[in-house]
C-alpha positions as YAML, in Angstrom:
chain: A
units: angstrom
residues:
- id: 1
  name: MET
  ca: [14.89, 19.73, 2.35]
- id: 2
  name: GLU
  ca: [11.86, 17.54, 1.84]
- id: 3
  name: LYS
  ca: [8.71, 18.37, 3.80]
- id: 4
  name: ILE
  ca: [5.76, 16.19, 4.72]
- id: 5
  name: ILE
  ca: [2.38, 17.03, 6.21]
- id: 6
  name: CYS
  ca: [2.21, 16.40, 9.97]
- id: 7
  name: LEU
  ca: [-0.60, 18.47, 11.52]
- id: 8
  name: SER
  ca: [-4.01, 19.83, 10.57]
- id: 9
  name: VAL
  ca: [-5.41, 22.58, 12.77]
- id: 10
  name: VAL
  ca: [-8.88, 21.86, 14.10]
- id: 11
  name: LYS
  ca: [-9.51, 24.93, 16.26]
- id: 12
  name: PRO
  ca: [-7.98, 27.44, 18.68]
- id: 13
  name: GLN
  ca: [-7.39, 26.24, 22.24]
- id: 14
  name: GLY
  ca: [-7.69, 28.73, 25.10]
- id: 15
  name: ILE
  ca: [-7.08, 32.47, 24.98]
- id: 16
  name: LYS
  ca: [-3.29, 32.56, 24.42]
- id: 17
  name: GLY
  ca: [-3.22, 31.51, 20.78]
- id: 18
  name: GLU
  ca: [-2.67, 27.78, 21.25]
- id: 19
  name: LEU
  ca: [-3.87, 25.53, 18.41]
- id: 20
  name: LYS
  ca: [-5.50, 22.12, 18.64]
- id: 21
  name: ALA
  ca: [-4.32, 20.04, 15.70]
- id: 22
  name: LYS
  ca: [-4.91, 16.53, 14.40]
- id: 23
  name: ILE
  ca: [-1.65, 14.60, 14.19]
- id: 24
  name: LEU
  ca: [-1.17, 13.29, 10.65]
- id: 25
  name: ALA
  ca: [2.18, 11.69, 11.47]
- id: 26
  name: ASP
  ca: [2.71, 8.45, 13.37]
- id: 27
  name: GLY
  ca: [1.52, 9.69, 16.77]
- id: 28
  name: PHE
  ca: [2.65, 12.33, 19.23]
- id: 29
  name: ASN
  ca: [6.11, 10.84, 19.83]
- id: 30
  name: SER
  ca: [6.99, 11.33, 16.18]
- id: 31
  name: ILE
  ca: [6.42, 15.11, 16.35]
- id: 32
  name: LYS
  ca: [7.15, 15.99, 19.99]
- id: 33
  name: ASN
  ca: [10.54, 17.57, 19.16]
- id: 34
  name: VAL
  ca: [9.44, 19.59, 16.12]
- id: 35
  name: LYS
  ca: [10.83, 23.13, 16.20]
- id: 36
  name: LYS
  ca: [9.64, 24.57, 12.87]
- id: 37
  name: LEU
  ca: [6.42, 24.16, 10.91]
- id: 38
  name: TYR
  ca: [5.51, 25.38, 7.43]
- id: 39
  name: ASP
  ca: [2.08, 26.24, 6.04]
- id: 40
  name: GLN
  ca: [0.85, 25.36, 2.54]
- id: 41
  name: ASN
  ca: [2.58, 28.45, 1.13]
- id: 42
  name: GLY
  ca: [5.94, 27.58, 2.71]
- id: 43
  name: LYS
  ca: [5.76, 30.26, 5.42]
- id: 44
  name: GLU
  ca: [7.84, 29.19, 8.42]
- id: 45
  name: TYR
  ca: [6.55, 29.18, 12.02]
- id: 46
  name: SER
  ca: [8.54, 28.56, 15.20]
- id: 47
  name: VAL
  ca: [7.10, 26.03, 17.65]
- id: 48
  name: SER
  ca: [7.54, 27.27, 21.20]
- id: 49
  name: LYS
  ca: [5.61, 24.39, 22.77]
- id: 50
  name: ILE
  ca: [3.87, 21.21, 21.70]
- id: 51
  name: ARG
  ca: [2.03, 18.86, 24.02]
- id: 52
  name: ASP
  ca: [-0.02, 15.73, 23.68]
- id: 53
  name: ALA
  ca: [-3.78, 16.30, 23.59]
- id: 54
  name: PHE
  ca: [-4.36, 12.51, 23.34]
- id: 55
  name: GLY
  ca: [-6.64, 10.75, 20.89]
- id: 56
  name: GLY
  ca: [-4.40, 11.67, 17.94]
- id: 57
  name: PHE
  ca: [-4.30, 15.41, 18.67]
- id: 58
  name: ALA
  ca: [-1.68, 17.89, 19.89]
- id: 59
  name: PHE
  ca: [-1.79, 21.37, 21.37]
- id: 60
  name: VAL
  ca: [0.68, 23.58, 19.50]
- id: 61
  name: THR
  ca: [1.96, 26.99, 20.53]
- id: 62
  name: LEU
  ca: [3.62, 29.03, 17.79]
- id: 63
  name: THR
  ca: [5.80, 32.03, 18.59]
- id: 64
  name: GLU
  ca: [3.99, 34.05, 15.91]
- id: 65
  name: VAL
  ca: [0.49, 33.32, 17.26]
- id: 66
  name: VAL
  ca: [-0.19, 35.07, 20.58]
- id: 67
  name: THR
  ca: [-3.95, 35.61, 20.85]
- id: 68
  name: ARG
  ca: [-7.08, 33.58, 20.26]
- id: 69
  name: ASN
  ca: [-7.96, 35.95, 17.41]
- id: 70
  name: ASP
  ca: [-4.60, 35.12, 15.76]
- id: 71
  name: ALA
  ca: [-5.29, 31.40, 16.30]
- id: 72
  name: GLU
  ca: [-8.75, 31.64, 14.68]
- id: 73
  name: LEU
  ca: [-7.02, 32.40, 11.36]
- id: 74
  name: PHE
  ca: [-5.41, 28.94, 11.41]
- id: 75
  name: ARG
  ca: [-8.59, 26.81, 11.42]
- id: 76
  name: GLY
  ca: [-8.19, 24.14, 8.74]
- id: 77
  name: VAL
  ca: [-4.55, 25.00, 8.04]
- id: 78
  name: ASP
  ca: [-2.25, 22.06, 7.36]
- id: 79
  name: PHE
  ca: [1.30, 22.23, 8.64]
- id: 80
  name: PHE
  ca: [4.31, 20.58, 7.11]
- id: 81
  name: VAL
  ca: [7.61, 19.65, 8.69]
- id: 82
  name: GLU
  ca: [11.06, 18.75, 7.39]
- id: 83
  name: LYS
  ca: [11.31, 14.96, 7.26]
- id: 84
  name: SER
  ca: [14.50, 15.10, 9.32]
- id: 85
  name: GLN
  ca: [12.56, 16.53, 12.30]
- id: 86
  name: ILE
  ca: [10.21, 13.52, 12.53]
- id: 87
  name: ASN
  ca: [11.17, 10.93, 15.15]
- id: 88
  name: LYS
  ca: [10.99, 7.40, 13.78]
- id: 89
  name: ALA
  ca: [12.55, 4.07, 14.59]
- id: 90
  name: SER
  ca: [15.16, 2.65, 12.22]
- id: 91
  name: ASP
  ca: [12.70, 0.01, 10.98]
- id: 92
  name: GLU
  ca: [9.95, 2.56, 10.24]
- id: 93
  name: TYR
  ca: [9.43, 4.28, 6.88]
- id: 94
  name: PHE
  ca: [7.56, 7.25, 5.52]
- id: 95
  name: ILE
  ca: [4.55, 6.31, 3.41]
- id: 96
  name: ALA
  ca: [5.75, 8.84, 0.84]
- id: 97
  name: ASP
  ca: [8.97, 6.81, 0.45]
- id: 98
  name: ILE
  ca: [7.07, 3.56, -0.13]
- id: 99
  name: ILE
  ca: [4.65, 4.92, -2.74]
- id: 100
  name: GLY
  ca: [5.97, 4.16, -6.22]
- id: 101
  name: LEU
  ca: [8.22, 1.22, -5.28]
- id: 102
  name: GLU
  ca: [8.15, -1.70, -7.70]
- id: 103
  name: VAL
  ca: [6.67, -4.78, -6.04]
- id: 104
  name: ILE
  ca: [8.75, -7.86, -6.81]
- id: 105
  name: VAL
  ca: [7.34, -11.24, -5.77]
- id: 106
  name: ASP
  ca: [9.90, -14.05, -6.11]
- id: 107
  name: GLY
  ca: [11.80, -12.04, -8.73]
- id: 108
  name: VAL
  ca: [8.71, -11.19, -10.80]
- id: 109
  name: PHE
  ca: [7.36, -7.64, -11.21]
- id: 110
  name: GLU
  ca: [3.78, -7.58, -9.81]
- id: 111
  name: GLY
  ca: [3.05, -3.83, -9.90]
- id: 112
  name: ARG
  ca: [3.83, -0.65, -7.99]
- id: 113
  name: VAL
  ca: [2.85, 0.49, -4.53]
- id: 114
  name: THR
  ca: [0.13, 3.10, -5.03]
- id: 115
  name: ASP
  ca: [-1.10, 3.55, -1.46]
- id: 116
  name: VAL
  ca: [-0.68, 2.47, 2.13]
- id: 117
  name: ILE
  ca: [-3.99, 2.27, 3.94]
- id: 118
  name: SER
  ca: [-3.53, 2.89, 7.65]
- id: 119
  name: ALA
  ca: [-5.60, 0.66, 9.89]
- id: 120
  name: ASN
  ca: [-4.96, -1.75, 12.76]
- id: 121
  name: VAL
  ca: [-2.69, -3.45, 10.24]
- id: 122
  name: ASP
  ca: [-1.43, -1.25, 7.42]
- id: 123
  name: MET
  ca: [-2.51, -2.50, 4.00]
- id: 124
  name: ILE
  ca: [-0.23, -2.03, 1.02]
- id: 125
  name: GLU
  ca: [-2.07, -1.31, -2.23]
- id: 126
  name: VAL
  ca: [-0.37, -2.52, -5.41]
- id: 127
  name: THR
  ca: [-1.46, -1.50, -8.89]
- id: 128
  name: ASN
  ca: [-0.49, -3.25, -12.11]
- id: 129
  name: GLY
  ca: [-2.19, -1.69, -15.10]
- id: 130
  name: CYS
  ca: [-5.85, -1.39, -14.13]
- id: 131
  name: LYS
  ca: [-5.72, -4.23, -11.57]
- id: 132
  name: LYS
  ca: [-5.24, -3.61, -7.85]
- id: 133
  name: TRP
  ca: [-4.32, -6.03, -5.12]
- id: 134
  name: TYR
  ca: [-3.55, -5.67, -1.44]
- id: 135
  name: PHE
  ca: [-1.56, -7.30, 1.31]
- id: 136
  name: PRO
  ca: [-1.05, -6.48, 4.98]
- id: 137
  name: HIS
  ca: [2.29, -5.15, 6.15]
- id: 138
  name: LEU
  ca: [3.07, -7.90, 8.64]
- id: 139
  name: LYS
  ca: [6.48, -8.72, 10.11]
- id: 140
  name: SER
  ca: [5.88, -12.39, 9.26]
- id: 141
  name: LEU
  ca: [5.95, -11.51, 5.53]
- id: 142
  name: ASN
  ca: [9.59, -10.38, 5.80]
- id: 143
  name: VAL
  ca: [8.98, -7.53, 3.37]
- id: 144
  name: VAL
  ca: [12.22, -5.90, 2.23]
- id: 145
  name: PHE
  ca: [12.14, -2.23, 1.24]
- id: 146
  name: ASP
  ca: [15.10, -1.61, -1.06]
- id: 147
  name: PHE
  ca: [14.97, 2.15, -1.49]
- id: 148
  name: ASN
  ca: [18.27, 2.25, -3.42]
- id: 149
  name: SER
  ca: [16.83, 0.12, -6.24]
- id: 150
  name: GLY
  ca: [13.23, 1.34, -5.80]
- id: 151
  name: LYS
  ca: [11.87, -2.10, -5.00]
- id: 152
  name: LEU
  ca: [9.71, -3.81, -2.41]
- id: 153
  name: LEU
  ca: [10.64, -7.50, -2.23]
- id: 154
  name: VAL
  ca: [8.42, -10.25, -0.86]
- id: 155
  name: GLU
  ca: [8.22, -14.02, -1.21]
- id: 156
  name: LYS
  ca: [5.17, -15.59, -2.89]
- id: 157
  name: ASP
  ca: [4.71, -18.33, -0.29]
- id: 158
  name: LYS
  ca: [4.55, -15.67, 2.45]
- id: 159
  name: LEU
  ca: [1.78, -13.83, 0.55]
- id: 160
  name: ASP
  ca: [-0.37, -16.96, 0.12]
- id: 161
  name: GLY
  ca: [-3.54, -16.53, 2.14]
- id: 162
  name: VAL
  ca: [-3.07, -12.82, 2.87]
- id: 163
  name: ARG
  ca: [-3.04, -11.34, -0.65]
- id: 164
  name: PHE
  ca: [-6.40, -10.31, -2.07]
- id: 165
  name: ASN
  ca: [-7.48, -8.73, -5.34]
- id: 166
  name: GLU
  ca: [-9.87, -5.85, -5.79]
- id: 167
  name: ASP
  ca: [-13.07, -6.95, -7.50]
...
């Protein structure tokens, strides 16, 4: 069971032990059905309620946290979730699954994915030796993620004009 980080507690909310947490997943809809969370040490917590706090935050109520004093102990705690609990569309991927893929441009190895920089348009960082280059993850590029072979496939003519090298 693979776990990924999904929430980072900012502060307690109210007097009943609710936590305000920054959503580190792909928005509230991706975590709204989460039932179990795990802290950095692997300790399991049961989610009794989770609601949208808007602006990239959620209010989380854990069965094990019943007072504000209990909630104070969770400031700065990161919570992890089993990947299978995250809601995602069939054409969406976890960044953790993309990192490390070989980037193949028209059949030629061009490096490995070393990061995905989230912005208005996600930027894929590719490293080959000590050189880095980037390209936006746009539908028009027709990027193919082949997780079975560990490759990200893209056509050179699609990258023209959108690929840039780090100086």
